[in-house]
PyMOL Python script that loads the backbone (N, CA, C, O; Angstrom):
from pymol import cmd

cmd.read_pdbstr("""\
ATOM      1  N   MET A   1       3.661  17.514  22.680  1.00  0.00           N
ATOM      2  CA  MET A   1       3.118  18.059  21.449  1.00  0.00           C
ATOM      3  C   MET A   1       3.957  17.564  20.273  1.00  0.00           C
ATOM      4  O   MET A   1       5.187  17.594  20.329  1.00  0.00           O
ATOM      5  N   LYS A   2       3.309  17.118  19.232  1.00  0.00           N
ATOM      6  CA  LYS A   2       3.975  16.608  18.040  1.00  0.00           C
ATOM      7  C   LYS A   2       4.467  17.764  17.184  1.00  0.00           C
ATOM      8  O   LYS A   2       3.728  18.713  16.921  1.00  0.00           O
ATOM      9  N   ASN A   3       5.724  17.678  16.750  1.00  0.00           N
ATOM     10  CA  ASN A   3       6.299  18.700  15.879  1.00  0.00           C
ATOM     11  C   ASN A   3       5.873  18.398  14.448  1.00  0.00           C
ATOM     12  O   ASN A   3       6.324  17.410  13.868  1.00  0.00           O
ATOM     13  N   THR A   4       5.028  19.216  13.878  1.00  0.00           N
ATOM     14  CA  THR A   4       4.529  18.995  12.519  1.00  0.00           C
ATOM     15  C   THR A   4       5.373  19.699  11.471  1.00  0.00           C
ATOM     16  O   THR A   4       5.045  19.658  10.285  1.00  0.00           O
ATOM     17  N   ASP A   5       6.459  20.345  11.889  1.00  0.00           N
ATOM     18  CA  ASP A   5       7.339  21.006  10.926  1.00  0.00           C
ATOM     19  C   ASP A   5       8.272  20.020  10.231  1.00  0.00           C
ATOM     20  O   ASP A   5       8.811  20.330   9.169  1.00  0.00           O
ATOM     21  N   ASN A   6       8.471  18.848  10.808  1.00  0.00           N
ATOM     22  CA  ASN A   6       9.371  17.846  10.254  1.00  0.00           C
ATOM     23  C   ASN A   6       8.574  16.679   9.701  1.00  0.00           C
ATOM     24  O   ASN A   6       7.657  16.173  10.348  1.00  0.00           O
ATOM     25  N   ILE A   7       8.933  16.259   8.498  1.00  0.00           N
ATOM     26  CA  ILE A   7       8.290  15.107   7.879  1.00  0.00           C
ATOM     27  C   ILE A   7       9.371  14.178   7.332  1.00  0.00           C
ATOM     28  O   ILE A   7      10.505  14.599   7.103  1.00  0.00           O
ATOM     29  N   THR A   8       9.021  12.950   7.130  1.00  0.00           N
ATOM     30  CA  THR A   8       9.941  11.980   6.545  1.00  0.00           C
ATOM     31  C   THR A   8       9.626  11.867   5.057  1.00  0.00           C
ATOM     32  O   THR A   8       8.475  11.675   4.666  1.00  0.00           O
ATOM     33  N   VAL A   9      10.666  11.991   4.234  1.00  0.00           N
ATOM     34  CA  VAL A   9      10.477  11.870   2.791  1.00  0.00           C
ATOM     35  C   VAL A   9      11.537  10.939   2.212  1.00  0.00           C
ATOM     36  O   VAL A   9      12.590  10.725   2.812  1.00  0.00           O
ATOM     37  N   ASN A  10      11.244  10.396   1.054  1.00  0.00           N
ATOM     38  CA  ASN A  10      12.222   9.636   0.298  1.00  0.00           C
ATOM     39  C   ASN A  10      13.033  10.654  -0.493  1.00  0.00           C
ATOM     40  O   ASN A  10      12.525  11.255  -1.441  1.00  0.00           O
ATOM     41  N   MET A  11      14.288  10.849  -0.108  1.00  0.00           N
ATOM     42  CA  MET A  11      15.124  11.895  -0.688  1.00  0.00           C
ATOM     43  C   MET A  11      15.279  11.725  -2.199  1.00  0.00           C
ATOM     44  O   MET A  11      15.151  12.699  -2.942  1.00  0.00           O
ATOM     45  N   LEU A  12      15.550  10.516  -2.662  1.00  0.00           N
ATOM     46  CA  LEU A  12      15.757  10.300  -4.090  1.00  0.00           C
ATOM     47  C   LEU A  12      14.483  10.535  -4.893  1.00  0.00           C
ATOM     48  O   LEU A  12      14.524  11.087  -5.992  1.00  0.00           O
ATOM     49  N   GLU A  13      13.361  10.114  -4.336  1.00  0.00           N
ATOM     50  CA  GLU A  13      12.081  10.317  -5.021  1.00  0.00           C
ATOM     51  C   GLU A  13      11.733  11.805  -5.094  1.00  0.00           C
ATOM     52  O   GLU A  13      11.279  12.288  -6.131  1.00  0.00           O
ATOM     53  N   LEU A  14      11.944  12.521  -4.005  1.00  0.00           N
ATOM     54  CA  LEU A  14      11.666  13.958  -4.003  1.00  0.00           C
ATOM     55  C   LEU A  14      12.574  14.688  -4.982  1.00  0.00           C
ATOM     56  O   LEU A  14      12.104  15.532  -5.745  1.00  0.00           O
ATOM     57  N   ALA A  15      13.857  14.379  -4.973  1.00  0.00           N
ATOM     58  CA  ALA A  15      14.787  15.017  -5.898  1.00  0.00           C
ATOM     59  C   ALA A  15      14.393  14.704  -7.344  1.00  0.00           C
ATOM     60  O   ALA A  15      14.477  15.574  -8.211  1.00  0.00           O
ATOM     61  N   SER A  16      13.969  13.484  -7.601  1.00  0.00           N
ATOM     62  CA  SER A  16      13.554  13.094  -8.956  1.00  0.00           C
ATOM     63  C   SER A  16      12.305  13.842  -9.396  1.00  0.00           C
ATOM     64  O   SER A  16      12.233  14.325 -10.526  1.00  0.00           O
ATOM     65  N   GLU A  17      11.322  13.938  -8.509  1.00  0.00           N
ATOM     66  CA  GLU A  17      10.088  14.653  -8.845  1.00  0.00           C
ATOM     67  C   GLU A  17      10.365  16.125  -9.144  1.00  0.00           C
ATOM     68  O   GLU A  17       9.837  16.679 -10.108  1.00  0.00           O
ATOM     69  N   LEU A  18      11.193  16.750  -8.316  1.00  0.00           N
ATOM     70  CA  LEU A  18      11.517  18.165  -8.521  1.00  0.00           C
ATOM     71  C   LEU A  18      12.307  18.372  -9.802  1.00  0.00           C
ATOM     72  O   LEU A  18      12.044  19.316 -10.547  1.00  0.00           O
ATOM     73  N   ALA A  19      13.275  17.497 -10.069  1.00  0.00           N
ATOM     74  CA  ALA A  19      14.078  17.610 -11.288  1.00  0.00           C
ATOM     75  C   ALA A  19      13.211  17.410 -12.523  1.00  0.00           C
ATOM     76  O   ALA A  19      13.344  18.150 -13.499  1.00  0.00           O
ATOM     77  N   HIS A  20      12.323  16.416 -12.492  1.00  0.00           N
ATOM     78  CA  HIS A  20      11.436  16.170 -13.632  1.00  0.00           C
ATOM     79  C   HIS A  20      10.547  17.386 -13.900  1.00  0.00           C
ATOM     80  O   HIS A  20      10.378  17.814 -15.042  1.00  0.00           O
ATOM     81  N   LYS A  21       9.991  17.922 -12.833  1.00  0.00           N
ATOM     82  CA  LYS A  21       9.126  19.101 -12.986  1.00  0.00           C
ATOM     83  C   LYS A  21       9.897  20.258 -13.639  1.00  0.00           C
ATOM     84  O   LYS A  21       9.367  20.958 -14.502  1.00  0.00           O
ATOM     85  N   ARG A  22      11.122  20.442 -13.224  1.00  0.00           N
ATOM     86  CA  ARG A  22      11.921  21.537 -13.771  1.00  0.00           C
ATOM     87  C   ARG A  22      12.253  21.299 -15.240  1.00  0.00           C
ATOM     88  O   ARG A  22      12.238  22.242 -16.031  1.00  0.00           O
ATOM     89  N   VAL A  23      12.551  20.064 -15.620  1.00  0.00           N
ATOM     90  CA  VAL A  23      12.818  19.749 -17.029  1.00  0.00           C
ATOM     91  C   VAL A  23      11.567  20.023 -17.866  1.00  0.00           C
ATOM     92  O   VAL A  23      11.653  20.628 -18.934  1.00  0.00           O
ATOM     93  N   VAL A  24      10.412  19.580 -17.383  1.00  0.00           N
ATOM     94  CA  VAL A  24       9.152  19.789 -18.101  1.00  0.00           C
ATOM     95  C   VAL A  24       8.865  21.282 -18.253  1.00  0.00           C
ATOM     96  O   VAL A  24       8.444  21.735 -19.318  1.00  0.00           O
ATOM     97  N   GLU A  25       9.096  22.043 -17.181  1.00  0.00           N
ATOM     98  CA  GLU A  25       8.829  23.480 -17.221  1.00  0.00           C
ATOM     99  C   GLU A  25       9.794  24.233 -18.139  1.00  0.00           C
ATOM    100  O   GLU A  25       9.483  25.338 -18.583  1.00  0.00           O
ATOM    101  N   SER A  26      10.943  23.659 -18.424  1.00  0.00           N
ATOM    102  CA  SER A  26      11.927  24.342 -19.266  1.00  0.00           C
ATOM    103  C   SER A  26      11.428  24.487 -20.708  1.00  0.00           C
ATOM    104  O   SER A  26      11.842  25.404 -21.418  1.00  0.00           O
ATOM    105  N   ASN A  27      10.540  23.584 -21.140  1.00  0.00           N
ATOM    106  CA  ASN A  27       9.926  23.635 -22.471  1.00  0.00           C
ATOM    107  C   ASN A  27      10.918  23.632 -23.627  1.00  0.00           C
ATOM    108  O   ASN A  27      10.523  23.860 -24.770  1.00  0.00           O
ATOM    109  N   CYS A  28      12.178  23.381 -23.362  1.00  0.00           N
ATOM    110  CA  CYS A  28      13.142  23.364 -24.463  1.00  0.00           C
ATOM    111  C   CYS A  28      13.746  21.979 -24.638  1.00  0.00           C
ATOM    112  O   CYS A  28      14.683  21.812 -25.418  1.00  0.00           O
ATOM    113  N   HIS A  29      13.237  21.000 -23.939  1.00  0.00           N
ATOM    114  CA  HIS A  29      13.774  19.649 -24.020  1.00  0.00           C
ATOM    115  C   HIS A  29      12.622  18.682 -24.263  1.00  0.00           C
ATOM    116  O   HIS A  29      11.572  18.774 -23.627  1.00  0.00           O
ATOM    117  N   THR A  30      12.829  17.779 -25.169  1.00  0.00           N
ATOM    118  CA  THR A  30      11.777  16.847 -25.536  1.00  0.00           C
ATOM    119  C   THR A  30      11.761  15.651 -24.603  1.00  0.00           C
ATOM    120  O   THR A  30      12.797  15.051 -24.315  1.00  0.00           O
ATOM    121  N   ILE A  31      10.572  15.318 -24.140  1.00  0.00           N
ATOM    122  CA  ILE A  31      10.361  14.074 -23.405  1.00  0.00           C
ATOM    123  C   ILE A  31       9.157  13.377 -24.021  1.00  0.00           C
ATOM    124  O   ILE A  31       8.274  14.025 -24.582  1.00  0.00           O
ATOM    125  N   TRP A  32       9.128  12.063 -23.913  1.00  0.00           N
ATOM    126  CA  TRP A  32       8.016  11.282 -24.433  1.00  0.00           C
ATOM    127  C   TRP A  32       7.467  10.398 -23.337  1.00  0.00           C
ATOM    128  O   TRP A  32       8.157  10.092 -22.365  1.00  0.00           O
ATOM    129  N   ILE A  33       6.236   9.993 -23.499  1.00  0.00           N
ATOM    130  CA  ILE A  33       5.630   8.972 -22.659  1.00  0.00           C
ATOM    131  C   ILE A  33       5.379   7.781 -23.580  1.00  0.00           C
ATOM    132  O   ILE A  33       4.623   7.898 -24.545  1.00  0.00           O
ATOM    133  N   ASP A  34       6.002   6.634 -23.295  1.00  0.00           N
ATOM    134  CA  ASP A  34       5.853   5.477 -24.179  1.00  0.00           C
ATOM    135  C   ASP A  34       4.577   4.708 -23.857  1.00  0.00           C
ATOM    136  O   ASP A  34       3.794   5.115 -22.999  1.00  0.00           O
ATOM    137  N   GLU A  35       4.378   3.594 -24.555  1.00  0.00           N
ATOM    138  CA  GLU A  35       3.146   2.830 -24.391  1.00  0.00           C
ATOM    139  C   GLU A  35       2.986   2.243 -22.988  1.00  0.00           C
ATOM    140  O   GLU A  35       1.873   1.902 -22.587  1.00  0.00           O
ATOM    141  N   ASP A  36       4.075   2.123 -22.244  1.00  0.00           N
ATOM    142  CA  ASP A  36       4.011   1.639 -20.863  1.00  0.00           C
ATOM    143  C   ASP A  36       3.920   2.791 -19.871  1.00  0.00           C
ATOM    144  O   ASP A  36       4.076   2.601 -18.665  1.00  0.00           O
ATOM    145  N   GLU A  37       3.665   3.988 -20.396  1.00  0.00           N
ATOM    146  CA  GLU A  37       3.554   5.209 -19.608  1.00  0.00           C
ATOM    147  C   GLU A  37       4.844   5.542 -18.855  1.00  0.00           C
ATOM    148  O   GLU A  37       4.813   6.125 -17.771  1.00  0.00           O
ATOM    149  N   GLN A  38       5.961   5.164 -19.442  1.00  0.00           N
ATOM    150  CA  GLN A  38       7.273   5.497 -18.906  1.00  0.00           C
ATOM    151  C   GLN A  38       7.773   6.777 -19.568  1.00  0.00           C
ATOM    152  O   GLN A  38       7.593   6.972 -20.770  1.00  0.00           O
ATOM    153  N   THR A  39       8.395   7.640 -18.789  1.00  0.00           N
ATOM    154  CA  THR A  39       8.941   8.879 -19.323  1.00  0.00           C
ATOM    155  C   THR A  39      10.279   8.585 -19.994  1.00  0.00           C
ATOM    156  O   THR A  39      11.138   7.916 -19.419  1.00  0.00           O
ATOM    157  N   ILE A  40      10.446   9.088 -21.203  1.00  0.00           N
ATOM    158  CA  ILE A  40      11.698   8.925 -21.929  1.00  0.00           C
ATOM    159  C   ILE A  40      12.219  10.316 -22.262  1.00  0.00           C
ATOM    160  O   ILE A  40      11.525  11.117 -22.887  1.00  0.00           O
ATOM    161  N   TYR A  41      13.443  10.593 -21.840  1.00  0.00           N
ATOM    162  CA  TYR A  41      14.066  11.881 -22.102  1.00  0.00           C
ATOM    163  C   TYR A  41      14.987  11.798 -23.311  1.00  0.00           C
ATOM    164  O   TYR A  41      15.563  10.745 -23.588  1.00  0.00           O
ATOM    165  N   THR A  42      15.124  12.907 -24.030  1.00  0.00           N
ATOM    166  CA  THR A  42      16.194  13.000 -25.014  1.00  0.00           C
ATOM    167  C   THR A  42      17.509  13.045 -24.231  1.00  0.00           C
ATOM    168  O   THR A  42      17.505  13.216 -23.012  1.00  0.00           O
ATOM    169  N   GLU A  43      18.619  12.893 -24.929  1.00  0.00           N
ATOM    170  CA  GLU A  43      19.913  12.941 -24.247  1.00  0.00           C
ATOM    171  C   GLU A  43      20.118  14.289 -23.555  1.00  0.00           C
ATOM    172  O   GLU A  43      20.631  14.348 -22.437  1.00  0.00           O
ATOM    173  N   GLU A  44      19.719  15.362 -24.220  1.00  0.00           N
ATOM    174  CA  GLU A  44      19.856  16.702 -23.643  1.00  0.00           C
ATOM    175  C   GLU A  44      18.985  16.856 -22.390  1.00  0.00           C
ATOM    176  O   GLU A  44      19.425  17.409 -21.382  1.00  0.00           O
ATOM    177  N   ALA A  45      17.762  16.367 -22.466  1.00  0.00           N
ATOM    178  CA  ALA A  45      16.865  16.456 -21.317  1.00  0.00           C
ATOM    179  C   ALA A  45      17.374  15.585 -20.169  1.00  0.00           C
ATOM    180  O   ALA A  45      17.257  15.967 -19.005  1.00  0.00           O
ATOM    181  N   GLN A  46      17.937  14.419 -20.488  1.00  0.00           N
ATOM    182  CA  GLN A  46      18.484  13.539 -19.444  1.00  0.00           C
ATOM    183  C   GLN A  46      19.646  14.211 -18.729  1.00  0.00           C
ATOM    184  O   GLN A  46      19.755  14.138 -17.505  1.00  0.00           O
ATOM    185  N   ASP A  47      20.515  14.867 -19.494  1.00  0.00           N
ATOM    186  CA  ASP A  47      21.639  15.593 -18.889  1.00  0.00           C
ATOM    187  C   ASP A  47      21.132  16.684 -17.953  1.00  0.00           C
ATOM    188  O   ASP A  47      21.655  16.865 -16.853  1.00  0.00           O
ATOM    189  N   LEU A  48      20.114  17.408 -18.399  1.00  0.00           N
ATOM    190  CA  LEU A  48      19.541  18.466 -17.581  1.00  0.00           C
ATOM    191  C   LEU A  48      18.890  17.885 -16.329  1.00  0.00           C
ATOM    192  O   LEU A  48      19.059  18.420 -15.233  1.00  0.00           O
ATOM    193  N   PHE A  49      18.142  16.783 -16.491  1.00  0.00           N
ATOM    194  CA  PHE A  49      17.528  16.110 -15.342  1.00  0.00           C
ATOM    195  C   PHE A  49      18.595  15.715 -14.327  1.00  0.00           C
ATOM    196  O   PHE A  49      18.427  15.949 -13.130  1.00  0.00           O
ATOM    197  N   ASN A  50      19.680  15.126 -14.788  1.00  0.00           N
ATOM    198  CA  ASN A  50      20.750  14.685 -13.887  1.00  0.00           C
ATOM    199  C   ASN A  50      21.338  15.868 -13.117  1.00  0.00           C
ATOM    200  O   ASN A  50      21.605  15.766 -11.920  1.00  0.00           O
ATOM    201  N   GLU A  51      21.534  16.974 -13.800  1.00  0.00           N
ATOM    202  CA  GLU A  51      22.072  18.172 -13.162  1.00  0.00           C
ATOM    203  C   GLU A  51      21.115  18.685 -12.077  1.00  0.00           C
ATOM    204  O   GLU A  51      21.534  18.966 -10.954  1.00  0.00           O
ATOM    205  N   TYR A  52      19.834  18.804 -12.423  1.00  0.00           N
ATOM    206  CA  TYR A  52      18.840  19.266 -11.455  1.00  0.00           C
ATOM    207  C   TYR A  52      18.715  18.297 -10.286  1.00  0.00           C
ATOM    208  O   TYR A  52      18.612  18.719  -9.134  1.00  0.00           O
ATOM    209  N   HIS A  53      18.723  17.006 -10.579  1.00  0.00           N
ATOM    210  CA  HIS A  53      18.600  16.001  -9.526  1.00  0.00           C
ATOM    211  C   HIS A  53      19.729  16.161  -8.518  1.00  0.00           C
ATOM    212  O   HIS A  53      19.489  16.146  -7.310  1.00  0.00           O
ATOM    213  N   ASP A  54      20.949  16.314  -9.001  1.00  0.00           N
ATOM    214  CA  ASP A  54      22.092  16.491  -8.100  1.00  0.00           C
ATOM    215  C   ASP A  54      21.927  17.751  -7.253  1.00  0.00           C
ATOM    216  O   ASP A  54      22.225  17.742  -6.058  1.00  0.00           O
ATOM    217  N   GLN A  55      21.456  18.825  -7.865  1.00  0.00           N
ATOM    218  CA  GLN A  55      21.257  20.075  -7.132  1.00  0.00           C
ATOM    219  C   GLN A  55      20.201  19.908  -6.041  1.00  0.00           C
ATOM    220  O   GLN A  55      20.406  20.335  -4.905  1.00  0.00           O
ATOM    221  N   TYR A  56      19.077  19.287  -6.385  1.00  0.00           N
ATOM    222  CA  TYR A  56      18.009  19.099  -5.405  1.00  0.00           C
ATOM    223  C   TYR A  56      18.435  18.136  -4.297  1.00  0.00           C
ATOM    224  O   TYR A  56      18.100  18.346  -3.131  1.00  0.00           O
ATOM    225  N   GLU A  57      19.167  17.091  -4.651  1.00  0.00           N
ATOM    226  CA  GLU A  57      19.625  16.144  -3.639  1.00  0.00           C
ATOM    227  C   GLU A  57      20.536  16.847  -2.624  1.00  0.00           C
ATOM    228  O   GLU A  57      20.450  16.592  -1.423  1.00  0.00           O
ATOM    229  N   THR A  58      21.392  17.719  -3.110  1.00  0.00           N
ATOM    230  CA  THR A  58      22.276  18.480  -2.222  1.00  0.00           C
ATOM    231  C   THR A  58      21.468  19.372  -1.292  1.00  0.00           C
ATOM    232  O   THR A  58      21.747  19.435  -0.094  1.00  0.00           O
ATOM    233  N   ILE A  59      20.472  20.060  -1.832  1.00  0.00           N
ATOM    234  CA  ILE A  59      19.630  20.943  -1.014  1.00  0.00           C
ATOM    235  C   ILE A  59      18.895  20.133   0.053  1.00  0.00           C
ATOM    236  O   ILE A  59      18.827  20.543   1.212  1.00  0.00           O
ATOM    237  N   ILE A  60      18.351  18.994  -0.337  1.00  0.00           N
ATOM    238  CA  ILE A  60      17.606  18.158   0.609  1.00  0.00           C
ATOM    239  C   ILE A  60      18.531  17.657   1.711  1.00  0.00           C
ATOM    240  O   ILE A  60      18.160  17.667   2.885  1.00  0.00           O
ATOM    241  N   LEU A  61      19.721  17.224   1.344  1.00  0.00           N
ATOM    242  CA  LEU A  61      20.682  16.748   2.340  1.00  0.00           C
ATOM    243  C   LEU A  61      21.077  17.846   3.321  1.00  0.00           C
ATOM    244  O   LEU A  61      21.295  17.583   4.503  1.00  0.00           O
ATOM    245  N   GLU A  62      21.167  19.066   2.827  1.00  0.00           N
ATOM    246  CA  GLU A  62      21.521  20.184   3.698  1.00  0.00           C
ATOM    247  C   GLU A  62      20.423  20.479   4.727  1.00  0.00           C
ATOM    248  O   GLU A  62      20.678  21.125   5.744  1.00  0.00           O
ATOM    249  N   CYS A  63      19.214  20.008   4.462  1.00  0.00           N
ATOM    250  CA  CYS A  63      18.102  20.224   5.389  1.00  0.00           C
ATOM    251  C   CYS A  63      17.930  19.068   6.366  1.00  0.00           C
ATOM    252  O   CYS A  63      17.009  19.070   7.182  1.00  0.00           O
ATOM    253  N   LYS A  64      18.809  18.092   6.283  1.00  0.00           N
ATOM    254  CA  LYS A  64      18.703  16.897   7.128  1.00  0.00           C
ATOM    255  C   LYS A  64      18.785  17.271   8.606  1.00  0.00           C
ATOM    256  O   LYS A  64      19.607  18.090   9.018  1.00  0.00           O
ATOM    257  N   ILE A  65      17.921  16.653   9.378  1.00  0.00           N
ATOM    258  CA  ILE A  65      17.893  16.856  10.816  1.00  0.00           C
ATOM    259  C   ILE A  65      18.648  15.692  11.456  1.00  0.00           C
ATOM    260  O   ILE A  65      18.310  14.529  11.237  1.00  0.00           O
ATOM    261  N   ASN A  66      19.644  16.007  12.227  1.00  0.00           N
ATOM    262  CA  ASN A  66      20.401  14.970  12.927  1.00  0.00           C
ATOM    263  C   ASN A  66      19.678  14.587  14.223  1.00  0.00           C
ATOM    264  O   ASN A  66      19.449  15.424  15.096  1.00  0.00           O
ATOM    265  N   LYS A  67      19.334  13.331  14.321  1.00  0.00           N
ATOM    266  CA  LYS A  67      18.633  12.850  15.521  1.00  0.00           C
ATOM    267  C   LYS A  67      19.640  12.696  16.658  1.00  0.00           C
ATOM    268  O   LYS A  67      20.770  12.263  16.428  1.00  0.00           O
ATOM    269  N   PRO A  68      19.246  13.042  17.872  1.00  0.00           N
ATOM    270  CA  PRO A  68      20.149  12.911  19.020  1.00  0.00           C
ATOM    271  C   PRO A  68      20.461  11.462  19.353  1.00  0.00           C
ATOM    272  O   PRO A  68      21.207  11.192  20.294  1.00  0.00           O
TER     273      PRO A  68
END
""", "prot")
cmd.dss("prot")
cmd.show_as("cartoon", "prot")
cmd.util.cbc("prot")
cmd.orient("prot")
């Protein structure tokens, strides 16, 4: 039987998505979308993103399953 509780994810991408979502939800930091549809953060928002990213990366690493 296949264990469907475990999935493979890109840790950095997941941490980035979660951090970005949290920055956007904070509503107190300005971000822009430029003409190339790239997200641009203010310095304050970038600092907050970096902090959240580190926190999420740590949480994800703590959930790592060690293969036998």
